N, C-alpha and C positions, 0 to 999 in steps of 0.2 A: 516322453511328451505325448506321443500318439495315444498311448494307453490312458493317460490322464484325460486327454480330450474325449476319448471314447467313454470314459466313466462319467465325465461331465454331461455329455450328450444323453447318456442313458438316464441320468438324474433329471435332466430337463424334460425328456420325453415322459418319464414316470410322473413328474409333478404335473405336467400338462394333461396327462391322461387322468390323473386323480381329479384335477380341477374340472375337466370336462365331465367326468363321471358324477361329481357332486352337482355340477350345474344342471345336468339333465335329470337329477332326482327330483321328485315332485315337491319336496319341502322347499328346495331352493327356488324352483320355478314359481311356486306359489308365493314365496316371499317377494321375488322380483316382480311378478305380475301385480301383486297388491300395491307395490310402490309405484309402478308405472301408471296403473289405473287411478290411484289416488291423486296423482299429479295432474291427470287429464281433467280439463274443465268441459263439461257437457253443456249443450245448448239450454237445457232446462235449468241448470245451475246458473247460467248467465241471466236467464229470465228472472229467476228468483233473486239473484245477486248474493247468493250465499251457498256454503257447503256445510255438511254435517261434520263435526269434529268429535272423535271419541277419545276420552281422556282416561278411561279406567278399564282397559281390556285385561281380563283375568287370564291366569295361566291355563294353557291348553287350547286357546283359540288362536286363529291366525292373527298376526299383529296389525295388519292393515286391511281395511275393508275392501271387498270387491264391490263394484258399483256399476249401475247402468240405468238408462232411461226406461221407464215403464210404459211409454206412449203406445207402443204397438199392442200391449196387453190391455191397458186401461181405457184407451180411447173408444174401443168397440163396446166394452162392457159398461163402463161408468162415465164415459165421455170426458175424461180428465188426462192431463199430462202430469208427469212427476218422476221422481228418482227413487231408486232403491239402493241402500247401502247395506251390505250384509256380511256376516262372519259365519264361518263353519269351524269345526274342530280341526286344529292343525295336525299334520302327520305326526305320529308318535315320536319318531326320530328323524334325523336328517337323511337316513337311508330308506325310510318308509316311502313307498311309491304312491300312497293315496291318502286322502283326508280321512280323519277319524269319523267323519260323517257316515262313511260307508263301512264302518267296523261295528257289527252288532254286539261286540263285547265291550265297547267303549261307552262312557257316559255321554259322549258327544254324538252318538249315533242318531241320525235323523234330526239333530238339533239345529235350531236357527237362532241367531241374534242379529238385529239390524234396525234400520229406521227408514220409513218412507217419507218423502216430501210430496204433498199433493197440491199442485198449483191451483190457485183460485181461477174461476172461469173468467171469460173475457169481460163479463159484466160485473166482475167482482164477487161473484157468488162463491161462498165457501163450501168446503166438502167435509162431511162428518160431524157437523154441528147444527143444532136447531135451537134458535134463541139462546145461544151461548152454552148449551148443554150438548155433550157428546151423543151422537146417534150411533149406537154400538152396532146396529144392523148394517148401516152403511159402511162403517169402518171395517167390519168383518169381510165385506165384499172385496176389499183390497187384497187381503190374504188369500181368499178363496181363488180369485183369478190368478194370483201369483203362483200359488201352490199347484193349481191344475196345469198352468203353462209349464212349470218346472217338470211335472210328472210326464207331460207329453214329450218334453225334450229327453226324458230318461225312459222312453219307449213304452209308456203305459198307454195302451190303446183307448181305454175308456176311463180316464181319470175322474175321480170324484173327491170332493172335500166338503165336509159339513162342520161348521163351527157354530153349533146352535145351542150350546149350554153355557150359561154364565155361572161362574163359581163365586159365591160370596157377594158382597156389596161393592158398589163403585166407591173408590177412594179418591180423595183430592190431595195431591202433593204439590210442593213448590219446586219448580224447575227454573233456575236462573231468574227468580222473581216473578214467574208466571204460574198460573194455576194449570196443573196437569192432571189428567183423569186416568186413574189406574183401574183396570178391570182384568179379571182372570176368566179364562174360557176353557172349554173342552169340546172336542169334536172327533170326527172320524176321517181318515184318509188312507193313502197307501204309501208304502216305502218306495223310494226311487231305486233301490238296490237291484242290480241285474248284472249279468256277466259281460255285457257289451258296453256298459256305461251310457253316456249321452249320445244323441245323434249329432251333437256339436263336438267336433274334434278339439276345438279350443277349450271347451270345458274339460274334456278328457285329459288334455295336456296339463291344465292348471290344477284340477282336483284329483286326477288319477282314476284308475279303475282297478279295484281289488281283484285278485285271483279268486275264482269261484270256490276254490278249496278252502279259503279263509272263512267263508260264511255258509256254505251249502248244508253243513251238518247242524247249523244253529237256527237258521230261518230260510224260508223260501223267498225267491225274488219277488218283488212287488207285493209283499204280504200286507195284510191289513194291520193298521195300528190306530191307537187312540192318541190324539195330539193334545197335549195340555200346555197352556202358556198364558201370556198376558199381553195386553197392549197398553201403552202409555201415550196419551194423545194430548196435544196442546196447540195453542196458537201464540204467535208473538206479533205485536202491533207493527214491528218494523218490516215484516215480510208477508207477502200475499200468498200464504200457503198454510196448509195444515200439516203438522208434524206428528208422525205416528211411529213410536218405537215399539218393537215386538221382540219377544223371546219365547222359545218353546222347546219341548222335548217330548219323546214318545213314551207310551206304555204299550207293551206288546207281549205276546207269549211265544216262547221258543218252541222248536220242534219237539223237545223232550218235556214240554209242559211247564217250564219255569216262567214266572211272571216278572217282567222287568219294568220298573218305574223310573225312568231316567230323569224326568223333569224335576222330581224332588231332590235329586242330587246336584242339580245345577241352578236351581231357582234363585238362591241367595246371590250367587255370582252374577246371574243375569240381571237381577234388579239393581245391584250395585253398578254394573256397567251402564244400565239405562240412565241412572241418575247422574252419570258422568258425561252425558251428551251435551254438546254446546253447538250453537249456530254461529258460524264464522263468516263474516262478510267477505266477498271476493274483492280484492284490491285491484 
């Protein structure tokens, strides 16, 4: 009997140990963090009276968006409040300790997908539109400020981002019965990859920090890259805000001279995910 109890205790301890191990791996933490953050309602969401709902998340991305208010970043630069809902590449396996965003061998390296909500001004002034037409320069400022703030959080002393080249013509799509304007862009920025990760330990816990050995023979930390992507912007009469979906991926050169074009590999999935966005009223 004592021997049986001992075996049972060993099994219980082993199961608990495995459970704790899995819980502390980044993929599980990231899944849990996404679910918790998704359920939280921020003040800017209350003001808007709605949240962004994503219905078509493709394989390889985290399943639930990370989100947060952009007030501290946008109020100083563009004088607006709003939200950011964003996705990064999920860890490759349940045992991988970091997001594929930080893996230069992954098609999700330095890739983003998400949506901004930019609240109207106190006097009802809209953002990113002039006489009903999208102001692409204004809209690009949202991403510029966001990317530079992210780079500062990932220890870039002098971050810079330029999204100054439009690719092709502006297209008009139908999103939930509303006109949405699709444009493609190209610009220059830096990678957030470095051996210490973010200055925010919360981000490090959620997204992970890859061992330098994984990437140091492929790229340098904070290397330069070309960012290619799109924005899809629209307004809905029911809500006092501009909605701006975005998706992007990098082009860069490895230390051995290979040229990588990641955006072309994920473009179709990004556009399909963008077309699956819905605005859901807060009950």
